[in-house]
C-alpha positions in Angstrom: 45.4 -41.0 -18.3 46.1 -37.3 -17.7 47.4 -37.2 -21.3 44.1 -38.4 -22.6 42.1 -35.4 -23.8 38.7 -37.2 -23.4 39.6 -38.0 -19.8 40.6 -34.4 -19.1 37.4 -33.2 -20.8 35.4 -35.6 -18.7 37.0 -34.4 -15.5 36.4 -30.7 -16.5 32.8 -31.7 -17.3 32.4 -33.3 -13.9 34.0 -30.3 -12.1 31.8 -27.8 -14.0 28.8 -30.0 -13.3 29.8 -30.1 -9.7 30.2 -26.3 -9.8 26.7 -26.0 -11.4 25.3 -28.3 -8.7 26.9 -26.2 -6.0 25.5 -23.0 -7.6 22.1 -24.6 -7.8 22.3 -25.7 -4.2 23.4 -22.2 -3.1 20.5 -20.6 -5.1 18.1 -23.1 -3.5 19.3 -22.2 0.0 19.2 -18.5 -0.8 15.6 -18.8 -2.2 14.5 -20.8 0.9 16.0 -18.1 3.1 14.2 -15.5 1.2 10.9 -17.4 1.4 11.5 -17.8 5.2 12.1 -14.1 5.5 9.0 -13.3 3.5 7.0 -15.6 5.7 8.3 -13.9 8.8 7.5 -10.5 7.4 4.0 -11.6 6.5 3.6 -13.0 10.1 4.7 -9.6 11.5 2.4 -7.8 9.1 -0.5 -10.1 10.1 0.2 -9.6 13.8 0.3 -5.8 13.3 -2.9 -5.8 11.2 -4.7 -8.1 13.7 -3.6 -5.8 16.6 -4.8 -2.7 14.7 -8.1 -4.5 13.8 -8.7 -5.5 17.4 -7.9 -1.9 18.6 -10.4 -0.5 16.1 -13.0 -3.1 17.1 -12.5 -2.2 20.8 -12.7 1.5 20.0 -15.9 1.0 18.0 -17.5 -0.9 20.9 -16.4 1.8 23.3 -18.0 4.5 21.1 -21.2 2.5 20.7 -21.4 2.2 24.5 -20.7 5.9 24.9 -23.4 6.7 22.3 -26.0 4.6 24.2 -25.0 6.2 27.5 -25.3 9.7 26.0 -28.6 8.8 24.4 -29.9 7.6 27.8 -28.5 10.7 29.6 -30.3 12.9 27.0 -33.5 11.0 27.6 -33.2 11.6 31.4 -32.5 15.3 30.8 -35.6 15.7 28.7 -37.6 13.8 31.4 -36.2 16.1 34.1 -37.0 19.1 32.0 -40.6 17.9 31.4 -40.9 17.3 35.2 -39.5 20.8 36.0 -41.9 22.4 33.5 -44.9 20.6 35.2 -43.6 21.8 38.6 -43.3 25.4 37.3 -46.8 25.2 35.9 -48.1 24.1 39.3 -46.2 26.8 41.1 -47.6 29.4 38.7 -51.2 28.2 39.4 -50.5 28.4 43.1 -48.9 31.8 42.9 -51.9 33.1 40.9 -54.2 31.7 43.6 -52.2 33.3 46.3 -52.1 36.7 44.5 -55.9 36.6 44.1 -56.3 35.8 47.8 -53.9 38.6 48.6 -55.9 41.0 46.5 -59.0 39.9 48.3 -57.3 40.4 51.7 -56.1 43.9 50.6 -59.6 44.8 49.4 -61.1 43.5 52.7 -58.5 45.5 54.7 -59.4 48.7 52.7 -63.1 48.1 53.3 -62.4 47.6 57.1 -60.3 50.8 57.1 -63.1 52.7 55.4 -65.6 51.2 57.8 -63.5 52.2 60.8 -63.3 55.8 59.5 -67.1 56.0 59.0 -68.1 54.1 61.9 
């Protein structure tokens, strides 16, 4: 049997076929490992992207809240300024009235002083 060249060729064919099968199995296992590695990398990338996206979303909400709060604060400041301007206008009117009355009192005192000199 070992002397039969066809038998030896058949054994060599089987062995090389078995080697090819082992090579194919090794390549399959390697490709599956690479696919698994790529999937893990994609999962990690997705998690990082989702975390960044959530942080950006939270930051945007925070900025929108701060913008609304600043807008409200500016509105209150304008209202306070308008109220202060009204109060200042009222005080100016009252001061003018007091100054007129003071002028009248001074004039009356001058008249009394003149009357006391002449009288």
